[in-house]
N, C-alpha and C positions, 0 to 999 in steps of 0.2 A: 319546303323549309329545310335548311341544312343545319346539322349540329356542329359542335366545335370540331368534330373529327372528320366531317365530310367536306369534300372539295366541291364548290359549285360547278355545275355543268358548264363546260366551255365549248364554243363552237368548233366544228371540225375545220382544221386548217387545210386549204386546198393544196393538192400535190404540187402544183406549179409554184406556189409560194414556198413550200418546203424545199424544192429544188433551188429556187433563187437564194434562200437562206444558206443552204449547203454550199452553193457556189461562192457566196460572200465569205464564208469561213475558209473555203479552199483557195480562193484566188491569191492571197498574199504568199501562199506556200507552194504555188504551182511549180516553181523551178525545182525545189527539193523533191516534190512528188515525182516530177518528170525524171530526175536522176534515179530515184528509187525504182521507177518503172523500167528505165533502160537496163539497170542492173538485173531486175527480175526477168526481163526478156532475154538477156544474155544467158542467164541461168537456165531459162526454159529452152533456149536454142541448143545448149549443150545437152540437155535431157533428150531433145528430139533426135540428136545425132547418135545417141546410145543404141537404139534398136537397129539403126543402119550398120553400126559397127558390129553388133551381135550377128546380123545377117552375114556380113563378110566373114566373121569368125566361123560360122557354121559352114559356109561355102568352102573355106580353106580346109576345114576338117574333112569335108567330103572328098576333097581333091588331094589330101595328104600333103598340104602345104604348111609352111611355118606359121604359127599363130601368135608368137611372142610379140611382134610389132603391133598386131591388132589388140592384144591384151593390154599393152602399154598405152595405146591410144584410148582404149575404153576406160582404163584406170584414171588417166589424165582428165578425161571428160567428166568423170564422177567427182574427182577432187576439185577441179576448176568450177564446175557448176555449183557444188555445195558452198565453196568460198564466196562466190559472187552473190548467190542468193542470201547468204548470211549478212554480207555487207549491205545489200539492198534492204533487207529486213531492218537492220539498225537505222539506216537513213529514214525509213518510213516511220519507225517507232519514235525517233527523235522529233520528226516533223509533227507527228500526231500529238505529242506532248506540247509542242509549240501552239498547235491549233487550240487545244484545251486552255492553255494559259491565256491566249488572246481572247477567247470567248469569255473566260471568267473575268478578265480585266474589264472588258466592255460591259458585261452584265452588271458587275459590281458598281461601276461608275454610274450606270443608269439607275439602278435600284436605289442608290443613295441620294439620287435627285428626284425620287418620286414625290408627287404631291401628297400631302398628309391625308386627304380623304381616300386616296388609293391605298395607302398603307393600312388605314383603319378598316377597310373592307376586305383585306387580304390577310391570310394567316402567315405570320413571320416565318414559321417553321417550313411552310411550303415554299416560300421564296428562297430560303436558304438551301433547300434541297435542289432547286433549279440551278443554283450556282455550283453546288458540290457534286451532286449526283448526275443531273441531266447533262451537264457539260462534259462529264467523263465519257458519255456515250458518243460524243463527237469524235473521240480519238480514232475509232476504226472507220467510221462512215466517210470521213473527209479525206482519208489517206489510203488506208489499206484496202478499203472496198473499191476505191477508184482504180488503184493499181491492179487489184484482183480482177476487176471487170475487164480492164484493158489487156493485161497479160493473159488472163484466162481465155478471153475471147480470141485473141490472136493465136495462142497456142492451140486452142480447140480447132480453129479453122485450118491452121497449118498441119495439124495431125490428121484431120479429115482429108486434106489434099494428098498427103503422103500415103494415107491408107487407100485413097482412090487410085493412085498409081500402082499400088500393090495388087489390089483386086477390087474393081468397082462393084461386083456382086456382093461381096462380103461387106463392103461399105454401106450398101443399101440396107442390108439386114441390121447393121449396127445403128444407123441413123433412125430407122423405124422404131427400134426399141427405145432409144433415147428420147425421141419426140413424144412417144406415148407416156413415158414416166415423167418427162419434163412438164407436160401439161398438168399432171397431178400436183407436182411441186409448186407450180405457179399459183394454183388455187389456195395453197397454204399461206402465201405471203401476207395477204390482208389480215389473216388471223394472228400472225406473228406481230404485226404492227399494233393491232388493237390490244392484244394481251400485254405487250410491252408498255404501252401508254398507261394502261390501268395499273400496271405494276409500279411505274414511276410515280403515279399519283398516290398510290398507297405508301410509297417511301416518303413522299411529301407529308402525308398524314402522320407518319411516325415522328418526323421532325417537329411537326406542329404539337403533337401530344407531349413530347419530351421538353420542348421549349416552354410549354405551359406548366409542366410539372416542376422544372428547375426554377422557373420564375416565381413560383409560390411554394418553395420547398419547406419553409417553416410552417406554413399553413397546412400543408399536407400532413406533416408529422404531428402538429398540434391537434389535427382533426382525426388522427388515427386512420388516415385514408390511404396508407401505403398499398394495401392489398387491392383496393378499388382502382387506384391509379395504375398499378401493375397490370391489372386485368384490362384496362383501357389500352395501354401500350401493347399488351400482348395481342389484343384483338386487331389493332392496326398492323402489327408485325405479321400476324397470321394472314391478313388480307393481302399484304405484299407477297408473302410466301405463295399463296394460292394463285395469284396472277403470274408470279414468276415461274411457278411450276407449269402453268398452262402455256406460257411463252416457250419454256424449255421443251415441252412436249412437241409443239409444232416445229420448233427448230430441229429437234432430234429426228422427227419424221422426214423433214426436208433433207437432213444430212444422210440418213440411212438410205434414202432413195438413190443416192449416187452409187453406192455399192450394189444395190439391187439392179440398177440399169446396166452396170458393167458385168455383173454375174450372169444376167439373162443374155446379154450380148455375147459373152464368152461361150455360153452353152450353144447358142445358135450358130456362132461362127465356127466353133469346134466341130459341130455336126455337119454343117454345110461345107466348111472348109476341108474337112476330112474327106468328104465325098468328092470334092473337086481335085484334091491331091490324088485320090485313087483313080480318078478318070483322066489324070494328066493335064487338067486345065490350069493347074498352078503347081509350083514346087513346094517341097517341104520347108525350105528356108524362107520362102515368101510367107507361108502360113505362120511360121514362128515369129517373123518380124511383124506380121499383121497383129498377132496376139499380143506381142510386146507393146505395139502402138495402142492397142485396145486398153491394156492396163495403164498405159501412160495417160490415157484420156481421163483417168480418175482425178488427176491433179487439176487440169483446166476446168473440168466440170465442177469439181469441189470449189474452185475459186469463184466460178460464176454463181453457184448457189450461195456461197459464203457472202459474196458481194450483195446479192439480192437480199439475203437475211440481214446483213449489217445495215443495208439501206432502210429496211423496215424498222429495225431497232432504232437507228439514228433518226429517222423521220419522226418517231414518237417523241424523242428527246427534243428535236428541233421544234416540234409543234409546241411543247411546253415552254421552251425558251422564247419563242415568238409571242406566246401569250403574255409572258412577263415583260417583253420589250414593248408590247402594245399598251401597257399601263402608262398613264399620263405623267409626265415629268415637268418639273419647274424649268422655266426658261430663264436661267440665272443671268444671262447676258442681255435680256430684254430691258427696255426702258426708253422713255422719250422725255422731252421737256428740258428745262434749264438744269444745270448742275446744282446739286444741293449745297447749302452753306456748310462749310467744313467744321466750323467751331460754334460753341455756344449751345445752350439748352434747346431742345426741340419742342415745338408746340404741336398739339394734337387736337384735331377737330373731327367729331362724328356728325355728319350732316344727313339726317333723316335715313339712318341706316336700318335696313331690314336684312335678316339672314335666317336660313334654315340649313341644317346639315344635309338633308336629302329632300327631294320633292315629296316623298311620302311621309315625312315627319313634320310635326308642328313647328311653327316659326319660333326661333329662339329670341330674335330681336324684332321689334315692331316700331319702326320710326324712331330709333334712338338718335338723339341730338344733344351734344354738349361741346364745350370748348375748354381746353386746358392750355393756358399760356406757358411760354418757356420759363423754366425755373419754378421750384416750389413742389409741394406734395399734394396730390389729389387722391383721396380714398374713395373706393367703391364699396358700398355696403348694400345689403338686401338679403332676402330669404334665399335659401339654396334653390338653384334652378332659375334664378332671375336673369342669368346671362352675363355675369360679371367676368368669369374666366374667358369666355368667348371673345370679349372685347380685345384681350391681348392677342388671341389667335388671329383676329382680323388686322390688328396693327402689324403683326409680324408677317402677314399675308400667308399664314398657314391655310387660310380659307379665303375665298372671294365672297364679297357681299352679294346678296340677292338684289338689293336695291340701295340707293344712296351712295355716299362717298365717305371714305376715311382719308383724312389729310394729315400729313406730317410736314411741318414747316410750310403749310399752305399748298402742298403738292400732293395730289392723289397718289396713294401708295401703289396703285397700279401703274403709275408712270415712273416709279423709281426702279432702277436696276436692283434686283433682289439682294445681291451681295452688298451694295452700297447701303441699302435700307437697313439690313440686319447688322451691318457693321456699326451702325449708330445706336444700336439697342442692346442693353443688358437685360436678360430675362431669367428670373428665378421661378421655376415651375412649382406647382403645388406639391408634387411629390419629391422635389429636390433630387433628381437622379444623379448618382455618382457612377462613373464608368469603372470597369475593371482596369486596374493598373496602379500606378503609384500615386501618392498624394500630390506630388509635383505635377504629374501629367494631368490630373484633374483640375488643379488650380489654373494651369496655363492652357487649358483646352481651348478657350475662346480667344486667348491672347498668347499664341505660341512664341512670340518674340520677346516676351517679358524678361527682364533681367532679374538678378538675385535681389537687388535692393527693392525693386517694385513688389516682388513676391513677399519679402519680409515685411514690407509696409502694410500690405493688405492682410497679412496674417494677424498683425496686431489689431487692425481695425475690426476684423471679424472675430477677434478673441479666439484665434486658433493657435497663437504662439505657444501657449502652455501645452496644448495637445501635441504639437510637433516636438516639443522638448521631451515629452513622456514616451513618444514612439521610439522603438528600438533603432530604427534607421532614419528617423526624422522625415524629411520630405520624400525620401526614397522608399518609404514603407508602402508595401502593397496593401490596398484597401479591401481587396476581395471582390467577388462577383457582385456588382451593383452596390458596392460599399457595405458588404455584409459584416465587415469587421468594425464598423462604426455605428454609433448610436444615431437615432433619428435627428437629434439636435445637432450632432456633429456634421451629418450630411447636409443639413440646412445651412449651417455656417459655411461649409465648403462651397455650396452653390452660391451663396451671397458673395463670398470672396472671389469666386470665379467671375461673377458679373461685375464686381467693382474693379477687378484687375483690367477689364477691358476698357475702362474709362468711358462709359457710354454717355451719349447726349440725352438718352431717354432710358430710364431704369424701370422695368416692370417687375413688381414683386407680388406674386400670387400666394397669399397666406404664408409668407416666407419665414415667419417666426412662430408658427403654430405649434412646433414641437420643442421649443426652447424653454428652459427653466426661467424663473422670474429674473434671476441675476443677469443671465446672458441676454434675455429679451430686453431688459432695460438698457444694457450697454449697446446692443445692436440698434435699438430704437433711436438712441442718441446718434449713432453712426448714420442711420438713414436720414435723420433730421439734418445732420451736417452735410450729407451728400445733396439733399434737396436744396441747399443754398447755392449749389454749384450747377445742378442739372435738373431735369424734369423727372419727377418720380411719381409713378402711378402704382397704387397699392390696393389689392383686394384683401380686406382684413375683416375678421370677426371679433377682434379684441378691442374693447373701448379705449384701452390705453394707447393703442396705435392710432386709432381713428381720430382721437381728439387732437393729435399733433398736426393733422392735415390742414393745409391752407384752404382747401375746399373739399366738400364731401358730395358725392353723387349717389343718391338713393335710387336703387333699381328694384322694380317689381314686375314680374310676368313679362320680361322682355322690353320694358319701357323705362324711361327716366321719370321717376316720380317727383323728385325734388333735388335742387342743388343749393348748397349754402355752407356756412360754417357750422360747427357743432352747436354753438349757442343758438343760432338761428333755426336750425332744424329741430332741436329739442322743443322749441316753442311753436314752430310752424308746421311740423309734419308728424302726424299721429304714428305712422309706422316707425319712423326713426326714434321717436320718443319711447315707444315700446321696446325697441331693440336696445336703446341706451339704458333704459331702466333695468333691463335684465343682463347688462354687461355683454350683450351680444351672444350670450351662451346658447340661446335657443337656436341660433343659426350656425353655431360652430360645429 
């Protein structure tokens, strides 16, 4: 069992799949990466020429020849190599940012199309960290590490070839030392990958904890829980620090091994090379050039180790991105059957519907059947947990039925293209969410093409016109995070106005007036009754004043339809409804 702070164990992603994902991110930018690689190779070639120029300089000094031309060539090589490498580095960094941008766009587009059950079983903060933090790690692994591996490998081989021409014996000594230490470095790479993945998971937990805290900020303050929540966030941060330090430790060991390999090689070459110079087997200038090549090996070896390390770090990030991409998304373009009727109120039929949220949870609906004709108001009442709100989730296809069918206009909702189905529906949720932004943006959220006249009309219908006049910037007033600058009743009226502005054929109201005062509730009740003459309205309500206006009432209990009728019929004919009506529905509110 996992707590709110724990991330469920995820299967290990095969290395082959990681390589395939990395190639997918790399492929669109291969031309720019190739340009960066060419520039890096030119810079590396200029570096390789420097020891040869130094050898020529020493030979000229020994023969008392002019050295100015050689010094000028050496200086030119240094300046040219530095400039070319700087240009190559810029090209790669710019390309790396493009890789991150493309990955974020792709992941954001996918996550916003996730099916609701997938979102409900995943921590939002962890999903956000995959977009913000994990994608950042792609920057190096898809560009710099590719070029580092290519240029480092070519430079390494070229340097060894030139060293072989200088002195094959000293080359054998150098290669032996490098292979020995390189084997130890290779053993560290899986540890780097594992530590990095755990570190990224810990960063995801930090995002999860903070998202939870800021989502219930007033509750935390009212409960005096600031210290406890700080401790929870601190624990998550410390966990990320611990795994980050472990990853840094292995990376430091891998990096320091480069210097160790060169230093040991230098001592061995210096000893054996000195003996060979003394015996006349090689010249002093050749030994100096060989030692310069040896120190030049630091850069290509560093690049190879860096590429391997970046791959381990990047593969951990790619694995987490692949896990997010594996979550099931809605197929918004799917749909079969005849096109839907464009105008007029929608009819709704539930035909022997059964549903459960998960296989290990009890059924929410057990053979639910009822019919709602086009136009008019239908109210759903019953005790809490009877499955009333879930009806709306099935109509919107947030969830798929376990059995039976849900029909809109006589057509199974599974045959509707999702965009077309949801465009026909206006939905006011139980908690009436308001998004961060301006009042205008919230009102037009479901109908972005609405004009000023339509917005003003719906403001009057939802009794928001007085609120807009009081606000300092009118419709352009920022409402705060989740509408924190508004009252609960104001948020509900905004949600109702947003739904009405869409001009839906089917309006779903889930306790849409529960937080309104008596005056505003009465006014909006009249608005809903007016809308019901034009379209189909389904209402989940606990207030008798709302229920009595309905043309038909569906009484639900324990996931079944208990009775259907008018208020008068049900008061006489259904015991549960009679009890609810007698207590003004307060017992279930």
